[in-house]
C-alpha positions in Angstrom: -0.1 0.1 0.0 2.8 2.2 1.1 4.7 1.7 -2.3 1.2 2.4 -4.2 1.2 5.5 -2.4 4.5 6.5 -3.3 3.7 5.7 -7.2 0.6 7.7 -7.1 2.7 10.7 -5.6 5.3 10.6 -8.6 2.4 10.0 -11.1 0.3 13.1 -9.4 3.5 15.2 -10.0 3.8 14.5 -13.7 0.1 15.2 -14.3 1.0 18.6 -13.7 3.4 18.9 -16.4 1.0 17.7 -19.5 -0.1 21.2 -20.3 3.4 21.7 -20.7 3.7 25.0 -18.7 7.0 26.2 -16.5 6.0 25.7 -12.9 7.2 24.3 -9.6 4.4 22.4 -8.1 3.7 22.9 -4.4 3.5 20.0 -1.9 -0.3 20.9 -1.2 -1.4 20.6 -4.7 0.8 17.5 -5.2 -1.1 16.2 -1.7 -4.7 17.2 -3.1 -4.2 15.6 -6.0 -3.2 12.2 -4.4 -6.1 12.6 -1.8 -3.2 12.6 1.2 -2.0 15.3 3.6 1.1 17.4 3.1 2.8 15.6 5.6 2.1 12.3 4.4 4.2 12.7 1.6 7.2 12.8 3.8 6.5 9.2 4.7 7.7 8.3 1.2 10.3 11.0 0.6 12.6 12.6 3.1 12.5 16.3 1.5 11.8 17.6 -1.6 14.9 17.2 -3.0 14.5 13.3 -2.7 11.3 13.8 -4.3 12.8 15.8 -7.4 15.5 13.4 -7.6 13.0 10.4 -7.7 11.1 12.1 -10.4 14.3 13.0 -12.5 15.6 9.2 -12.2 12.2 7.9 -13.4 12.2 10.2 -16.7 15.4 8.6 -17.2 14.3 5.1 -16.3 11.6 5.5 -19.2 14.0 7.0 -21.4 16.1 3.5 -21.1 13.1 1.4 -21.6 12.5 3.2 -24.8 16.1 2.9 -26.3 15.8 -1.0 -25.3 12.7 -1.4 -27.3 14.3 0.6 -29.9 17.2 -1.7 -29.8 14.8 -4.8 -30.1 13.3 -3.1 -33.1 16.7 -2.9 -34.7 17.5 -6.5 -33.8 14.8 -7.6 -35.6 15.6 -5.5 -38.9 12.8 -3.3 -38.2 14.5 0.0 -38.5 11.8 1.8 -40.5 9.3 1.7 -37.8 11.8 3.1 -35.0 11.1 6.9 -35.5 7.2 6.4 -35.9 7.6 4.3 -32.6 9.7 6.9 -30.6 7.4 10.1 -31.8 4.2 8.2 -30.9 5.4 7.2 -27.6 6.8 10.6 -26.7 3.4 12.4 -28.0 1.5 10.0 -25.7 3.9 10.9 -22.7 4.8 14.5 -23.1 4.7 15.1 -19.2 8.4 13.6 -19.0 9.7 16.0 -21.7 7.8 19.0 -20.0 9.1 18.2 -16.6 12.7 18.0 -17.6 12.2 21.2 -19.8 10.9 23.0 -16.5 13.2 21.8 -14.0 16.2 20.5 -15.4 19.1 23.2 -16.1 21.0 20.0 -17.6 18.5 19.1 -20.6 20.7 17.5 -23.0 21.2 14.5 -25.4 24.5 13.9 -23.4 22.7 13.7 -20.3 20.4 11.1 -21.5 23.1 9.0 -23.0 25.3 8.9 -20.0 22.2 8.3 -17.6 21.3 5.3 -20.3 24.5 3.7 -20.0 24.3 3.6 -16.1 21.0 1.4 -16.8 22.9 -1.0 -19.0 21.9 1.0 -22.8 25.2 0.5 -25.0 23.3 2.0 -27.9 25.3 5.2 -28.1 28.8 3.6 -27.1 30.9 4.2 -30.5 29.4 8.1 -30.3 31.4 9.0 -27.3 35.1 8.2 -26.0 35.6 6.7 -22.4 36.9 10.5 -21.6 33.4 11.9 -22.8 34.5 13.7 -25.8 32.6 13.0 -29.1 34.4 10.4 -31.3 31.9 10.2 -34.2 30.8 13.3 -35.4 28.2 12.1 -38.0 26.3 10.1 -35.8 26.4 12.6 -33.1 25.4 15.7 -35.4 22.5 13.3 -36.7 21.4 12.2 -33.1 21.2 16.1 -31.9 19.6 16.8 -35.3 16.8 14.2 -34.8 16.4 14.9 -31.2 15.4 18.7 -31.7 13.2 17.5 -34.5 11.5 14.8 -32.2 10.7 17.7 -29.5 9.5 20.1 -32.3 7.3 17.3 -33.5 5.9 16.6 -30.1 5.5 20.2 -29.1 3.0 20.6 -32.3 1.3 17.1 -31.5 0.9 18.4 -27.7 -0.4 22.1 -28.4 -2.1 21.8 -31.8 -3.4 18.7 -32.6 -7.0 17.9 -33.0 -8.5 15.1 -30.8 -9.8 13.3 -33.6 -6.2 13.4 -34.8 -4.7 9.9 -35.3 -1.3 9.8 -33.5 0.2 6.7 -35.1 -0.5 8.3 -38.9 0.7 11.8 -37.2 4.2 10.1 -36.1 4.6 8.4 -39.4 4.2 11.4 -41.4 6.6 13.0 -38.9 9.3 10.2 -39.3 9.1 10.8 -42.9 10.1 14.6 -42.8 13.2 13.4 -40.6 14.3 10.8 -43.0 13.9 12.9 -46.0 13.7 16.4 -45.1 12.6 18.6 -48.0 13.2 16.1 -50.5 15.7 18.7 -52.2 18.8 16.3 -52.4 19.4 17.5 -56.2 18.9 21.5 -55.1 22.1 21.6 -52.4 24.3 24.6 -52.6 28.0 24.0 -53.8 30.6 24.3 -51.3 31.9 27.5 -52.9 28.2 29.2 -52.6 28.2 27.8 -49.0 31.4 29.3 -48.4 30.5 32.7 -49.8 27.4 32.9 -47.8 29.2 32.1 -44.4 31.5 35.0 -45.0 28.7 37.3 -45.8 26.9 36.2 -42.7 29.7 36.6 -40.4 30.6 40.3 -41.8 26.8 41.0 -40.8 27.2 39.7 -37.2 30.3 41.4 -36.5 28.0 44.6 -36.9 25.7 43.4 -33.9 25.9 45.6 -30.6 27.1 44.1 -27.2 24.8 41.7 -24.9 22.7 43.6 -22.1 24.0 42.2 -18.6 20.5 41.9 -17.6 19.5 39.0 -19.9 23.1 37.6 -19.5 22.3 37.2 -15.6 18.8 35.6 -16.6 20.7 33.3 -18.7 23.6 32.4 -15.9 20.7 31.7 -13.3 18.7 29.2 -15.6 22.2 27.4 -16.3 22.6 27.1 -12.6 19.2 26.4 -11.4 16.5 25.9 -14.3 13.5 28.1 -15.3 11.2 27.0 -12.1 13.9 28.6 -10.0 14.2 31.9 -11.8 13.1 34.9 -9.9 13.9 38.5 -10.0 15.7 37.8 -6.8 18.1 35.6 -8.2 18.5 37.6 -11.2 19.3 40.6 -9.0 21.9 38.5 -7.1 23.5 37.3 -10.0 24.1 41.3 -11.2 24.6 42.2 -7.2 21.7 45.0 -7.7 18.8 45.2 -5.5 15.5 43.6 -6.5 13.7 46.9 -6.1 15.5 48.8 -9.0 14.0 46.5 -11.5 10.5 47.4 -10.7 10.9 51.1 -12.0 11.3 49.5 -15.1 9.6 46.3 -15.5 6.2 45.0 -14.0 7.2 41.6 -13.1 9.8 38.7 -14.0 8.0 38.0 -17.1 7.8 41.5 -18.5 11.3 41.8 -17.6 12.8 38.9 -19.4 10.3 39.4 -22.5 11.5 43.1 -22.6 15.1 41.8 -22.9 14.4 39.3 -25.3 12.5 41.8 -27.3 15.3 44.0 -27.8 17.7 41.1 -28.2 15.9 39.3 -31.2 14.9 42.9 -32.5 18.8 43.0 -32.9 19.1 39.6 -34.3 16.2 40.2 -36.9 18.1 43.3 -38.0 21.4 41.3 -38.4 19.5 38.4 -40.6 17.8 40.9 -42.7 21.3 41.8 -43.4 22.5 38.7 -44.0 19.4 37.6 -46.4 20.2 40.4 -48.9 22.8 38.2 -50.3 20.3 34.7 -50.6 18.7 34.7 -54.1 17.2 31.6 -53.4 15.0 29.4 -51.1 18.0 27.3 -50.3 20.1 30.1 -49.9 17.9 31.7 -47.5 17.8 28.4 -45.5 21.5 28.3 -45.2 21.9 32.0 -44.3 19.4 31.7 -41.5 21.1 28.4 -40.3 24.8 30.2 -40.4 23.6 33.4 -39.1 21.8 31.9 -36.0 24.7 29.8 -35.3 27.5 32.8 -35.5 25.4 35.2 -34.0 24.7 33.3 -30.9 28.3 31.5 -30.8 29.6 35.0 -30.3 26.8 35.5 -27.3 26.7 32.0 -25.9 26.3 33.6 -22.4 22.4 34.2 -23.3 21.7 31.1 -24.4 19.9 29.7 -21.7 17.5 32.9 -21.6 16.7 32.8 -25.2 15.2 29.1 -24.9 12.3 31.4 -22.6 10.8 31.9 -25.9 9.7 28.2 -26.0 7.7 28.7 -22.8 6.0 31.7 -23.6 4.7 29.7 -26.5 3.6 27.1 -23.9 2.2 29.0 -21.4 -0.3 30.2 -23.8 0.3 34.0 -22.8 1.0 36.8 -25.1 4.6 36.5 -24.7 5.3 34.7 -28.1 3.0 37.1 -29.9 5.2 40.0 -28.7 8.3 38.4 -29.8 6.6 37.4 -33.4 5.7 41.0 -33.7 9.6 41.8 -33.7 9.8 39.7 -37.1 6.8 41.3 -39.0 7.3 44.7 -37.9 7.8 47.3 -40.7 11.5 47.4 -39.8 12.1 43.6 -40.0 9.7 42.2 -43.2 8.6 38.7 -42.4 11.3 36.0 -42.8 8.6 33.6 -43.3 7.3 36.0 -46.2 10.8 36.4 -47.7 11.7 32.5 -47.8 8.5 31.5 -49.0 8.1 34.1 -51.8 11.1 32.9 -53.7 10.4 31.6 -57.0 12.0 28.0 -56.0 10.7 27.9 -53.0 9.7 24.5 -51.3 6.2 23.4 -52.9 3.5 21.7 -50.4 1.5 18.8 -51.7 -1.9 20.5 -53.1 -3.9 18.0 -50.8 -2.7 20.0 -47.7 -5.3 22.6 -46.1 -3.6 26.3 -45.9 -3.6 26.0 -42.0 -1.6 22.6 -42.1 0.7 24.5 -44.7 1.4 27.5 -42.5 2.1 24.8 -40.1 4.5 23.4 -42.0 6.1 26.5 -42.9 6.3 27.6 -39.0 8.0 23.9 -38.6 10.9 24.6 -41.4 11.3 28.0 -40.0 11.6 26.7 -36.5 14.3 24.0 -37.4 16.4 26.5 -39.4 16.3 28.5 -36.2 16.1 25.7 -33.3 18.7 23.4 -34.5 21.6 25.6 -34.2 21.0 26.6 -30.6 20.7 23.3 -29.9 23.8 22.3 -31.6 25.6 25.4 -29.9 24.3 24.1 -26.3 26.1 20.9 -26.9 29.1 22.0 -28.6 29.8 24.4 -25.9 29.8 21.5 -23.4 32.2 19.5 -25.9 34.4 22.8 -26.2 33.8 22.9 -29.8 35.8 25.8 -31.6 34.5 27.8 -33.9 35.8 26.1 -37.1 34.0 22.9 -36.2 30.5 25.3 -36.3 31.3 25.6 -40.2 30.8 22.0 -40.6 27.8 21.7 -38.4 25.9 24.5 -40.3 26.3 22.4 -43.4 25.2 19.3 -41.5 22.0 21.1 -40.4 21.4 22.4 -43.6 21.9 19.1 -45.6 19.6 17.4 -43.2 17.0 19.9 -43.2 17.0 20.0 -47.0 17.4 16.3 -47.8 17.0 14.4 -44.8 19.1 12.6 -42.3 19.1 9.2 -44.4 20.8 11.4 -47.4 23.2 12.9 -44.9 24.5 9.6 -43.3 24.5 8.4 -47.0 23.9 4.6 -46.0 20.4 4.5 -45.6 20.1 3.7 -42.0 20.5 6.5 -39.5 20.8 4.2 -36.8 24.0 2.4 -38.0 27.4 3.9 -36.4 30.2 3.0 -38.8 33.7 3.3 -37.9 34.7 5.8 -35.2 36.0 9.3 -36.6 38.7 11.3 -34.6 38.3 15.0 -33.9 
């Protein structure tokens, strides 16, 4: 009975994260959900920290079980069913991802791999050397790209789906996109043109203004404590300032962060608009977006964690995302989506798609072009990748988005590891 109550407490906490909002659930709410007293929680957990650690380990246990199931599918020669299976599983259990996003400051592919190894998962052994460094770049790049796409598709399912939609069908179509990208393998840019665009993007980024110290402080607090622990007090402490000084400028924490991000992304929008002037085609636009985003935030890596707040503004359902979207649609910054899809050689959607689905697909393409570089940067900083590696990463992201991960790996199986590569 005691064990059953402990499991009910764990399940109750996760149930609060199915809506995806940033939050730290009070023990009183947890107790009420389970139907016990707050004091009764401590019969099963010594303190709040033990409860949080149990929840975190539960997520890693679920991940290990998922990968073990994937290994079984691969062993049976059923590799084509792997991605649909993963997407469907994550769509049905979004609470685990949402919990990690909200509470863990160390949310990365590397952490999942290391936790998996503790649980006997050997699938990624060829990726990392014994000292933790990356030794198979192709597989690592592919894995990071796929993980970001999985999160994008799960996000879309979680917040835009209709109840009548078939999750199995949705998962299959999502997997097809990851496998084949935009199906434009024959349109890929030449190495010379990519190098020319890269030089132009770098020149544009060099014109960017400096980083706001308040935004850097927000990012530092998130990196240390996670989003759920972000407060005006913690931001002020990071800056060595009095919290009261903020309230003469901002209404509250959310207003402060959004105002800082509005300013930052307005500057990013200005730089990106400059870079896109040299992009003559749809493919060149995609490459320039990926390249400019990578260089811009590499040089401003101290604000990476704060920039992820944008994702949670969408999740919270308030007007935060609209405030940020307005930046990219203002008179000063013509909509990048409008620029991209107005190109004469732009990607053409199947005729059977409704306009709403086409709009969602356009958002997905742009969010991939923006989001993948940020995730790669977060992982690259962890491994100490120098700037020259990011030129290779930009090309990897571009190629996988345009022609899919199967084309990028060149062997028809994104789960085959190949021989080790040394950096």
